[in-house]
C-alpha positions in Angstrom: 0.0 0.0 0.0 1.4 3.4 -1.0 0.4 6.4 1.0 1.2 10.0 0.2 0.9 12.5 3.1 0.7 16.1 2.0 2.2 18.4 4.6 2.7 22.2 4.8 5.2 24.4 6.6 3.5 27.2 8.5 5.2 30.2 10.3 6.2 29.4 13.9 5.3 32.9 15.0 2.4 35.3 15.6 4.5 38.1 13.9 3.5 37.2 10.3 5.1 39.3 7.6 3.4 40.0 4.3 4.8 40.3 0.8 4.0 43.1 -1.6 1.3 40.9 -3.1 -0.4 40.4 0.3 0.7 36.8 0.7 2.5 35.4 3.7 6.2 35.7 3.5 7.7 32.2 4.0 11.3 32.4 3.0 13.6 33.1 5.9 10.8 32.6 8.5 11.1 29.9 11.2 8.5 27.3 10.4 6.9 24.2 11.8 4.8 21.3 10.3 1.2 22.4 10.3 -0.3 20.7 13.4 -3.2 19.1 11.5 -0.7 17.6 9.1 1.2 16.0 12.0 -2.0 14.0 12.7 -2.2 13.0 9.0 1.3 11.6 9.4 0.2 9.8 12.5 -2.7 8.1 10.8 -0.3 6.9 8.1 2.0 5.5 10.7 -0.9 3.7 12.4 -1.8 2.1 9.1 1.8 1.1 8.6 1.6 -0.9 11.8 -1.4 -3.0 10.8 -1.3 -3.2 7.0 1.6 -5.1 5.3 4.0 -3.5 2.9 3.0 0.2 3.5 5.3 2.9 2.0 4.7 6.5 3.1 5.9 9.4 1.0 5.6 12.9 2.5 5.1 15.7 -0.1 5.2 19.4 0.3 5.2 22.5 -1.9 7.3 25.4 -0.7 10.8 27.0 -0.6 13.9 24.9 -0.3 14.0 25.3 3.5 10.9 23.0 3.6 13.4 20.1 3.0 14.1 20.2 6.8 10.4 19.6 7.5 10.4 16.6 5.2 13.3 15.1 7.1 11.4 15.6 10.4 8.6 13.5 8.9 11.0 10.8 7.8 12.5 10.8 11.3 9.0 10.0 12.6 8.8 6.9 10.4 7.9 8.0 6.9 9.9 6.5 4.1 10.5 9.1 1.4 10.3 12.9 0.9 9.3 14.9 -2.1 9.6 18.7 -2.4 8.0 20.7 -5.2 9.8 24.0 -5.2 9.9 26.9 -7.7 9.8 30.6 -7.3 7.0 30.7 -9.8 4.8 28.9 -7.2 4.9 32.0 -5.0 1.5 33.6 -4.2 -0.6 30.6 -5.2 -4.1 30.4 -3.9 -5.8 27.1 -2.8 -6.9 26.3 -6.4 -3.4 26.8 -7.9 -1.8 25.0 -4.9 -4.2 22.0 -5.4 -3.4 22.0 -9.1 0.3 22.0 -8.5 0.2 19.3 -5.9 -2.1 17.1 -8.1 0.2 17.6 -11.1 3.2 16.5 -9.0 1.3 13.4 -7.9 0.2 12.6 -11.5 3.7 12.9 -12.9 5.9 11.6 -10.1 3.8 9.6 -7.7 0.9 8.2 -9.8 1.2 4.7 -8.3 -0.6 5.6 -5.0 -3.4 4.1 -3.0 -4.2 6.8 -0.4 -3.5 10.5 0.1 -3.7 12.0 3.5 -3.9 15.7 4.3 -4.6 17.9 7.4 -8.1 19.2 7.4 -6.9 22.8 8.0 -3.7 24.8 7.8 -3.3 27.2 10.7 -2.0 30.0 8.5 -4.9 30.0 6.1 -7.7 27.9 7.7 -9.5 27.5 4.4 -9.8 23.6 4.3 -9.8 23.8 0.5 -6.4 22.5 -0.6 -7.1 18.8 0.1 -10.5 18.7 -1.6 -8.9 20.7 -4.5 -6.2 18.0 -4.9 -8.9 15.2 -4.9 -10.9 17.1 -7.5 -7.9 17.6 -9.8 -7.1 13.9 -9.5 -10.7 12.8 -10.0 -10.7 10.6 -6.8 -13.2 10.4 -3.9 -12.5 12.2 -0.7 -13.6 12.1 3.0 -13.2 15.2 5.1 -13.2 15.9 8.9 -11.8 12.5 9.7 -10.9 11.6 13.3 -9.6 8.1 12.8 -8.9 5.5 10.1 -9.9 1.9 10.4 -8.1 -1.1 8.8 -8.7 -1.4 5.1 -9.8 -4.5 3.2 -10.4 -5.5 -0.4 -9.2 -2.2 -1.8 -11.2 0.1 0.6 -10.7 1.9 3.9 -13.1 3.0 6.7 -12.9 6.4 8.2 -14.6 7.8 11.3 -15.6 11.4 10.6 -17.0 14.2 12.7 -20.4 15.6 11.8 -22.8 18.0 13.5 -24.8 15.1 15.1 -21.7 13.2 16.3 -19.6 10.7 14.5 -20.2 8.5 11.4 -18.2 5.7 9.8 -17.7 5.9 6.0 -16.2 3.3 3.7 -14.5 4.4 0.5 -12.9 2.6 -2.3 -9.2 3.3 -3.0 -7.5 5.4 -4.4 -9.0 8.2 -2.3 -8.0 11.3 -0.4 -8.7 11.8 3.3 -8.5 15.1 5.3 -7.6 14.5 9.0 -8.6 16.5 12.1 -6.5 16.7 15.2 -6.7 13.6 17.3 -7.1 13.3 21.1 -3.8 11.3 21.5 -0.1 11.9 21.8 1.7 11.8 18.5 4.9 9.8 17.7 8.2 11.1 18.8 11.3 10.5 16.7 13.9 8.0 17.9 17.7 8.0 17.3 17.4 5.5 14.4 14.8 7.8 12.8 17.1 10.8 13.0 19.9 8.8 11.3 17.5 7.7 8.6 16.3 11.2 8.0 19.8 12.6 7.8 20.8 10.1 5.1 17.5 10.2 3.2 17.5 11.6 -0.4 14.8 14.2 -0.9 13.5 14.4 -4.4 13.1 18.1 -5.5 11.0 19.0 -8.6 10.5 22.3 -10.3 7.5 23.6 -12.2 8.8 22.2 -15.5 9.5 18.8 -13.9 5.8 18.3 -13.1 4.5 19.6 -16.5 3.2 23.0 -15.5 3.6 26.5 -17.0 3.7 29.9 -15.3 0.1 30.4 -16.2 -0.9 27.2 -14.3 0.4 28.1 -10.9 1.5 30.9 -8.6 -0.2 34.3 -8.8 -0.9 33.9 -12.5 -2.7 30.6 -12.0 -4.7 31.9 -9.0 -8.3 33.1 -9.7 -8.5 34.6 -6.2 -6.2 37.1 -4.5 -5.9 39.0 -1.2 -6.7 42.6 -1.8 -5.7 43.8 1.6 -4.0 42.3 4.7 -4.1 44.0 8.1 -4.2 43.3 11.8 -7.6 44.0 13.4 -7.6 46.6 16.2 -8.5 45.2 19.6 -11.0 47.4 21.3 -12.2 46.0 24.6 -14.3 49.1 25.4 -15.1 50.1 28.9 -15.4 47.5 31.7 -16.8 47.4 35.2 -15.5 45.2 38.0 -18.0 43.5 40.3 -16.4 42.7 43.6 -19.2 40.3 44.9 -21.9 38.0 43.6 -24.8 40.2 44.4 -23.5 43.2 42.4 -22.7 40.8 39.6 -26.2 39.4 39.6 -27.7 43.0 39.6 -25.5 43.9 36.6 -26.6 40.7 34.7 -30.2 41.6 35.5 -29.6 45.1 34.1 -28.7 43.6 30.8 -31.6 41.2 30.8 -29.7 38.1 31.7 -31.6 37.0 34.8 -35.4 37.1 35.2 -36.7 39.0 38.2 -39.4 36.3 38.7 
């Protein structure tokens, strides 16, 4: 079984800087693996423990510094790393990003069974890239997944979160699954993992390598754009401190929060 885990580097800071095109500046900024993607890696590692002959490839789109993040994933137990990196990718929206990742999978990793993504990225929070990749590849998808169950006969079961609670869905492979954060402790790398990661060869592909043109990706290939980026002003307004319960209750009554009956 061949699994691709799509991961993203996100700024490890609240002090986000913006480019002249109102996109997040990523080069030269300390980054971490997107927390939701960590759980996507974890679900892949769980499958590796219960399903024979699992190979996990981690894939990311970003600047060359993202190679470090791929090695971190390999240290956790993943097998291979693929970086798609080109300055022409800069400024891509979720559509162009999905198209770029899908093109890399089609041209370089077409022999896959399952793609795992984090449900959200904490720097954008759109939840659109994973579904966009699935759409570009023409494969089924399951979103808001909390846990994966053992697969059989070319299918896999996923427990997903819905408004009413949880539901279990079965999907035929190949498929794409977007993962939520789990309520468990994730894997920590071991010394052998660090050694493997250090010696691992990371495959790096440019725009031309995956069969795209400048019009397909980056700002030129993005139908949406950020017209303005700014920090909202925090205005708490006036406040009044209640020193005891009775004065607090009176104040709540004043605003209609407690019935006088």
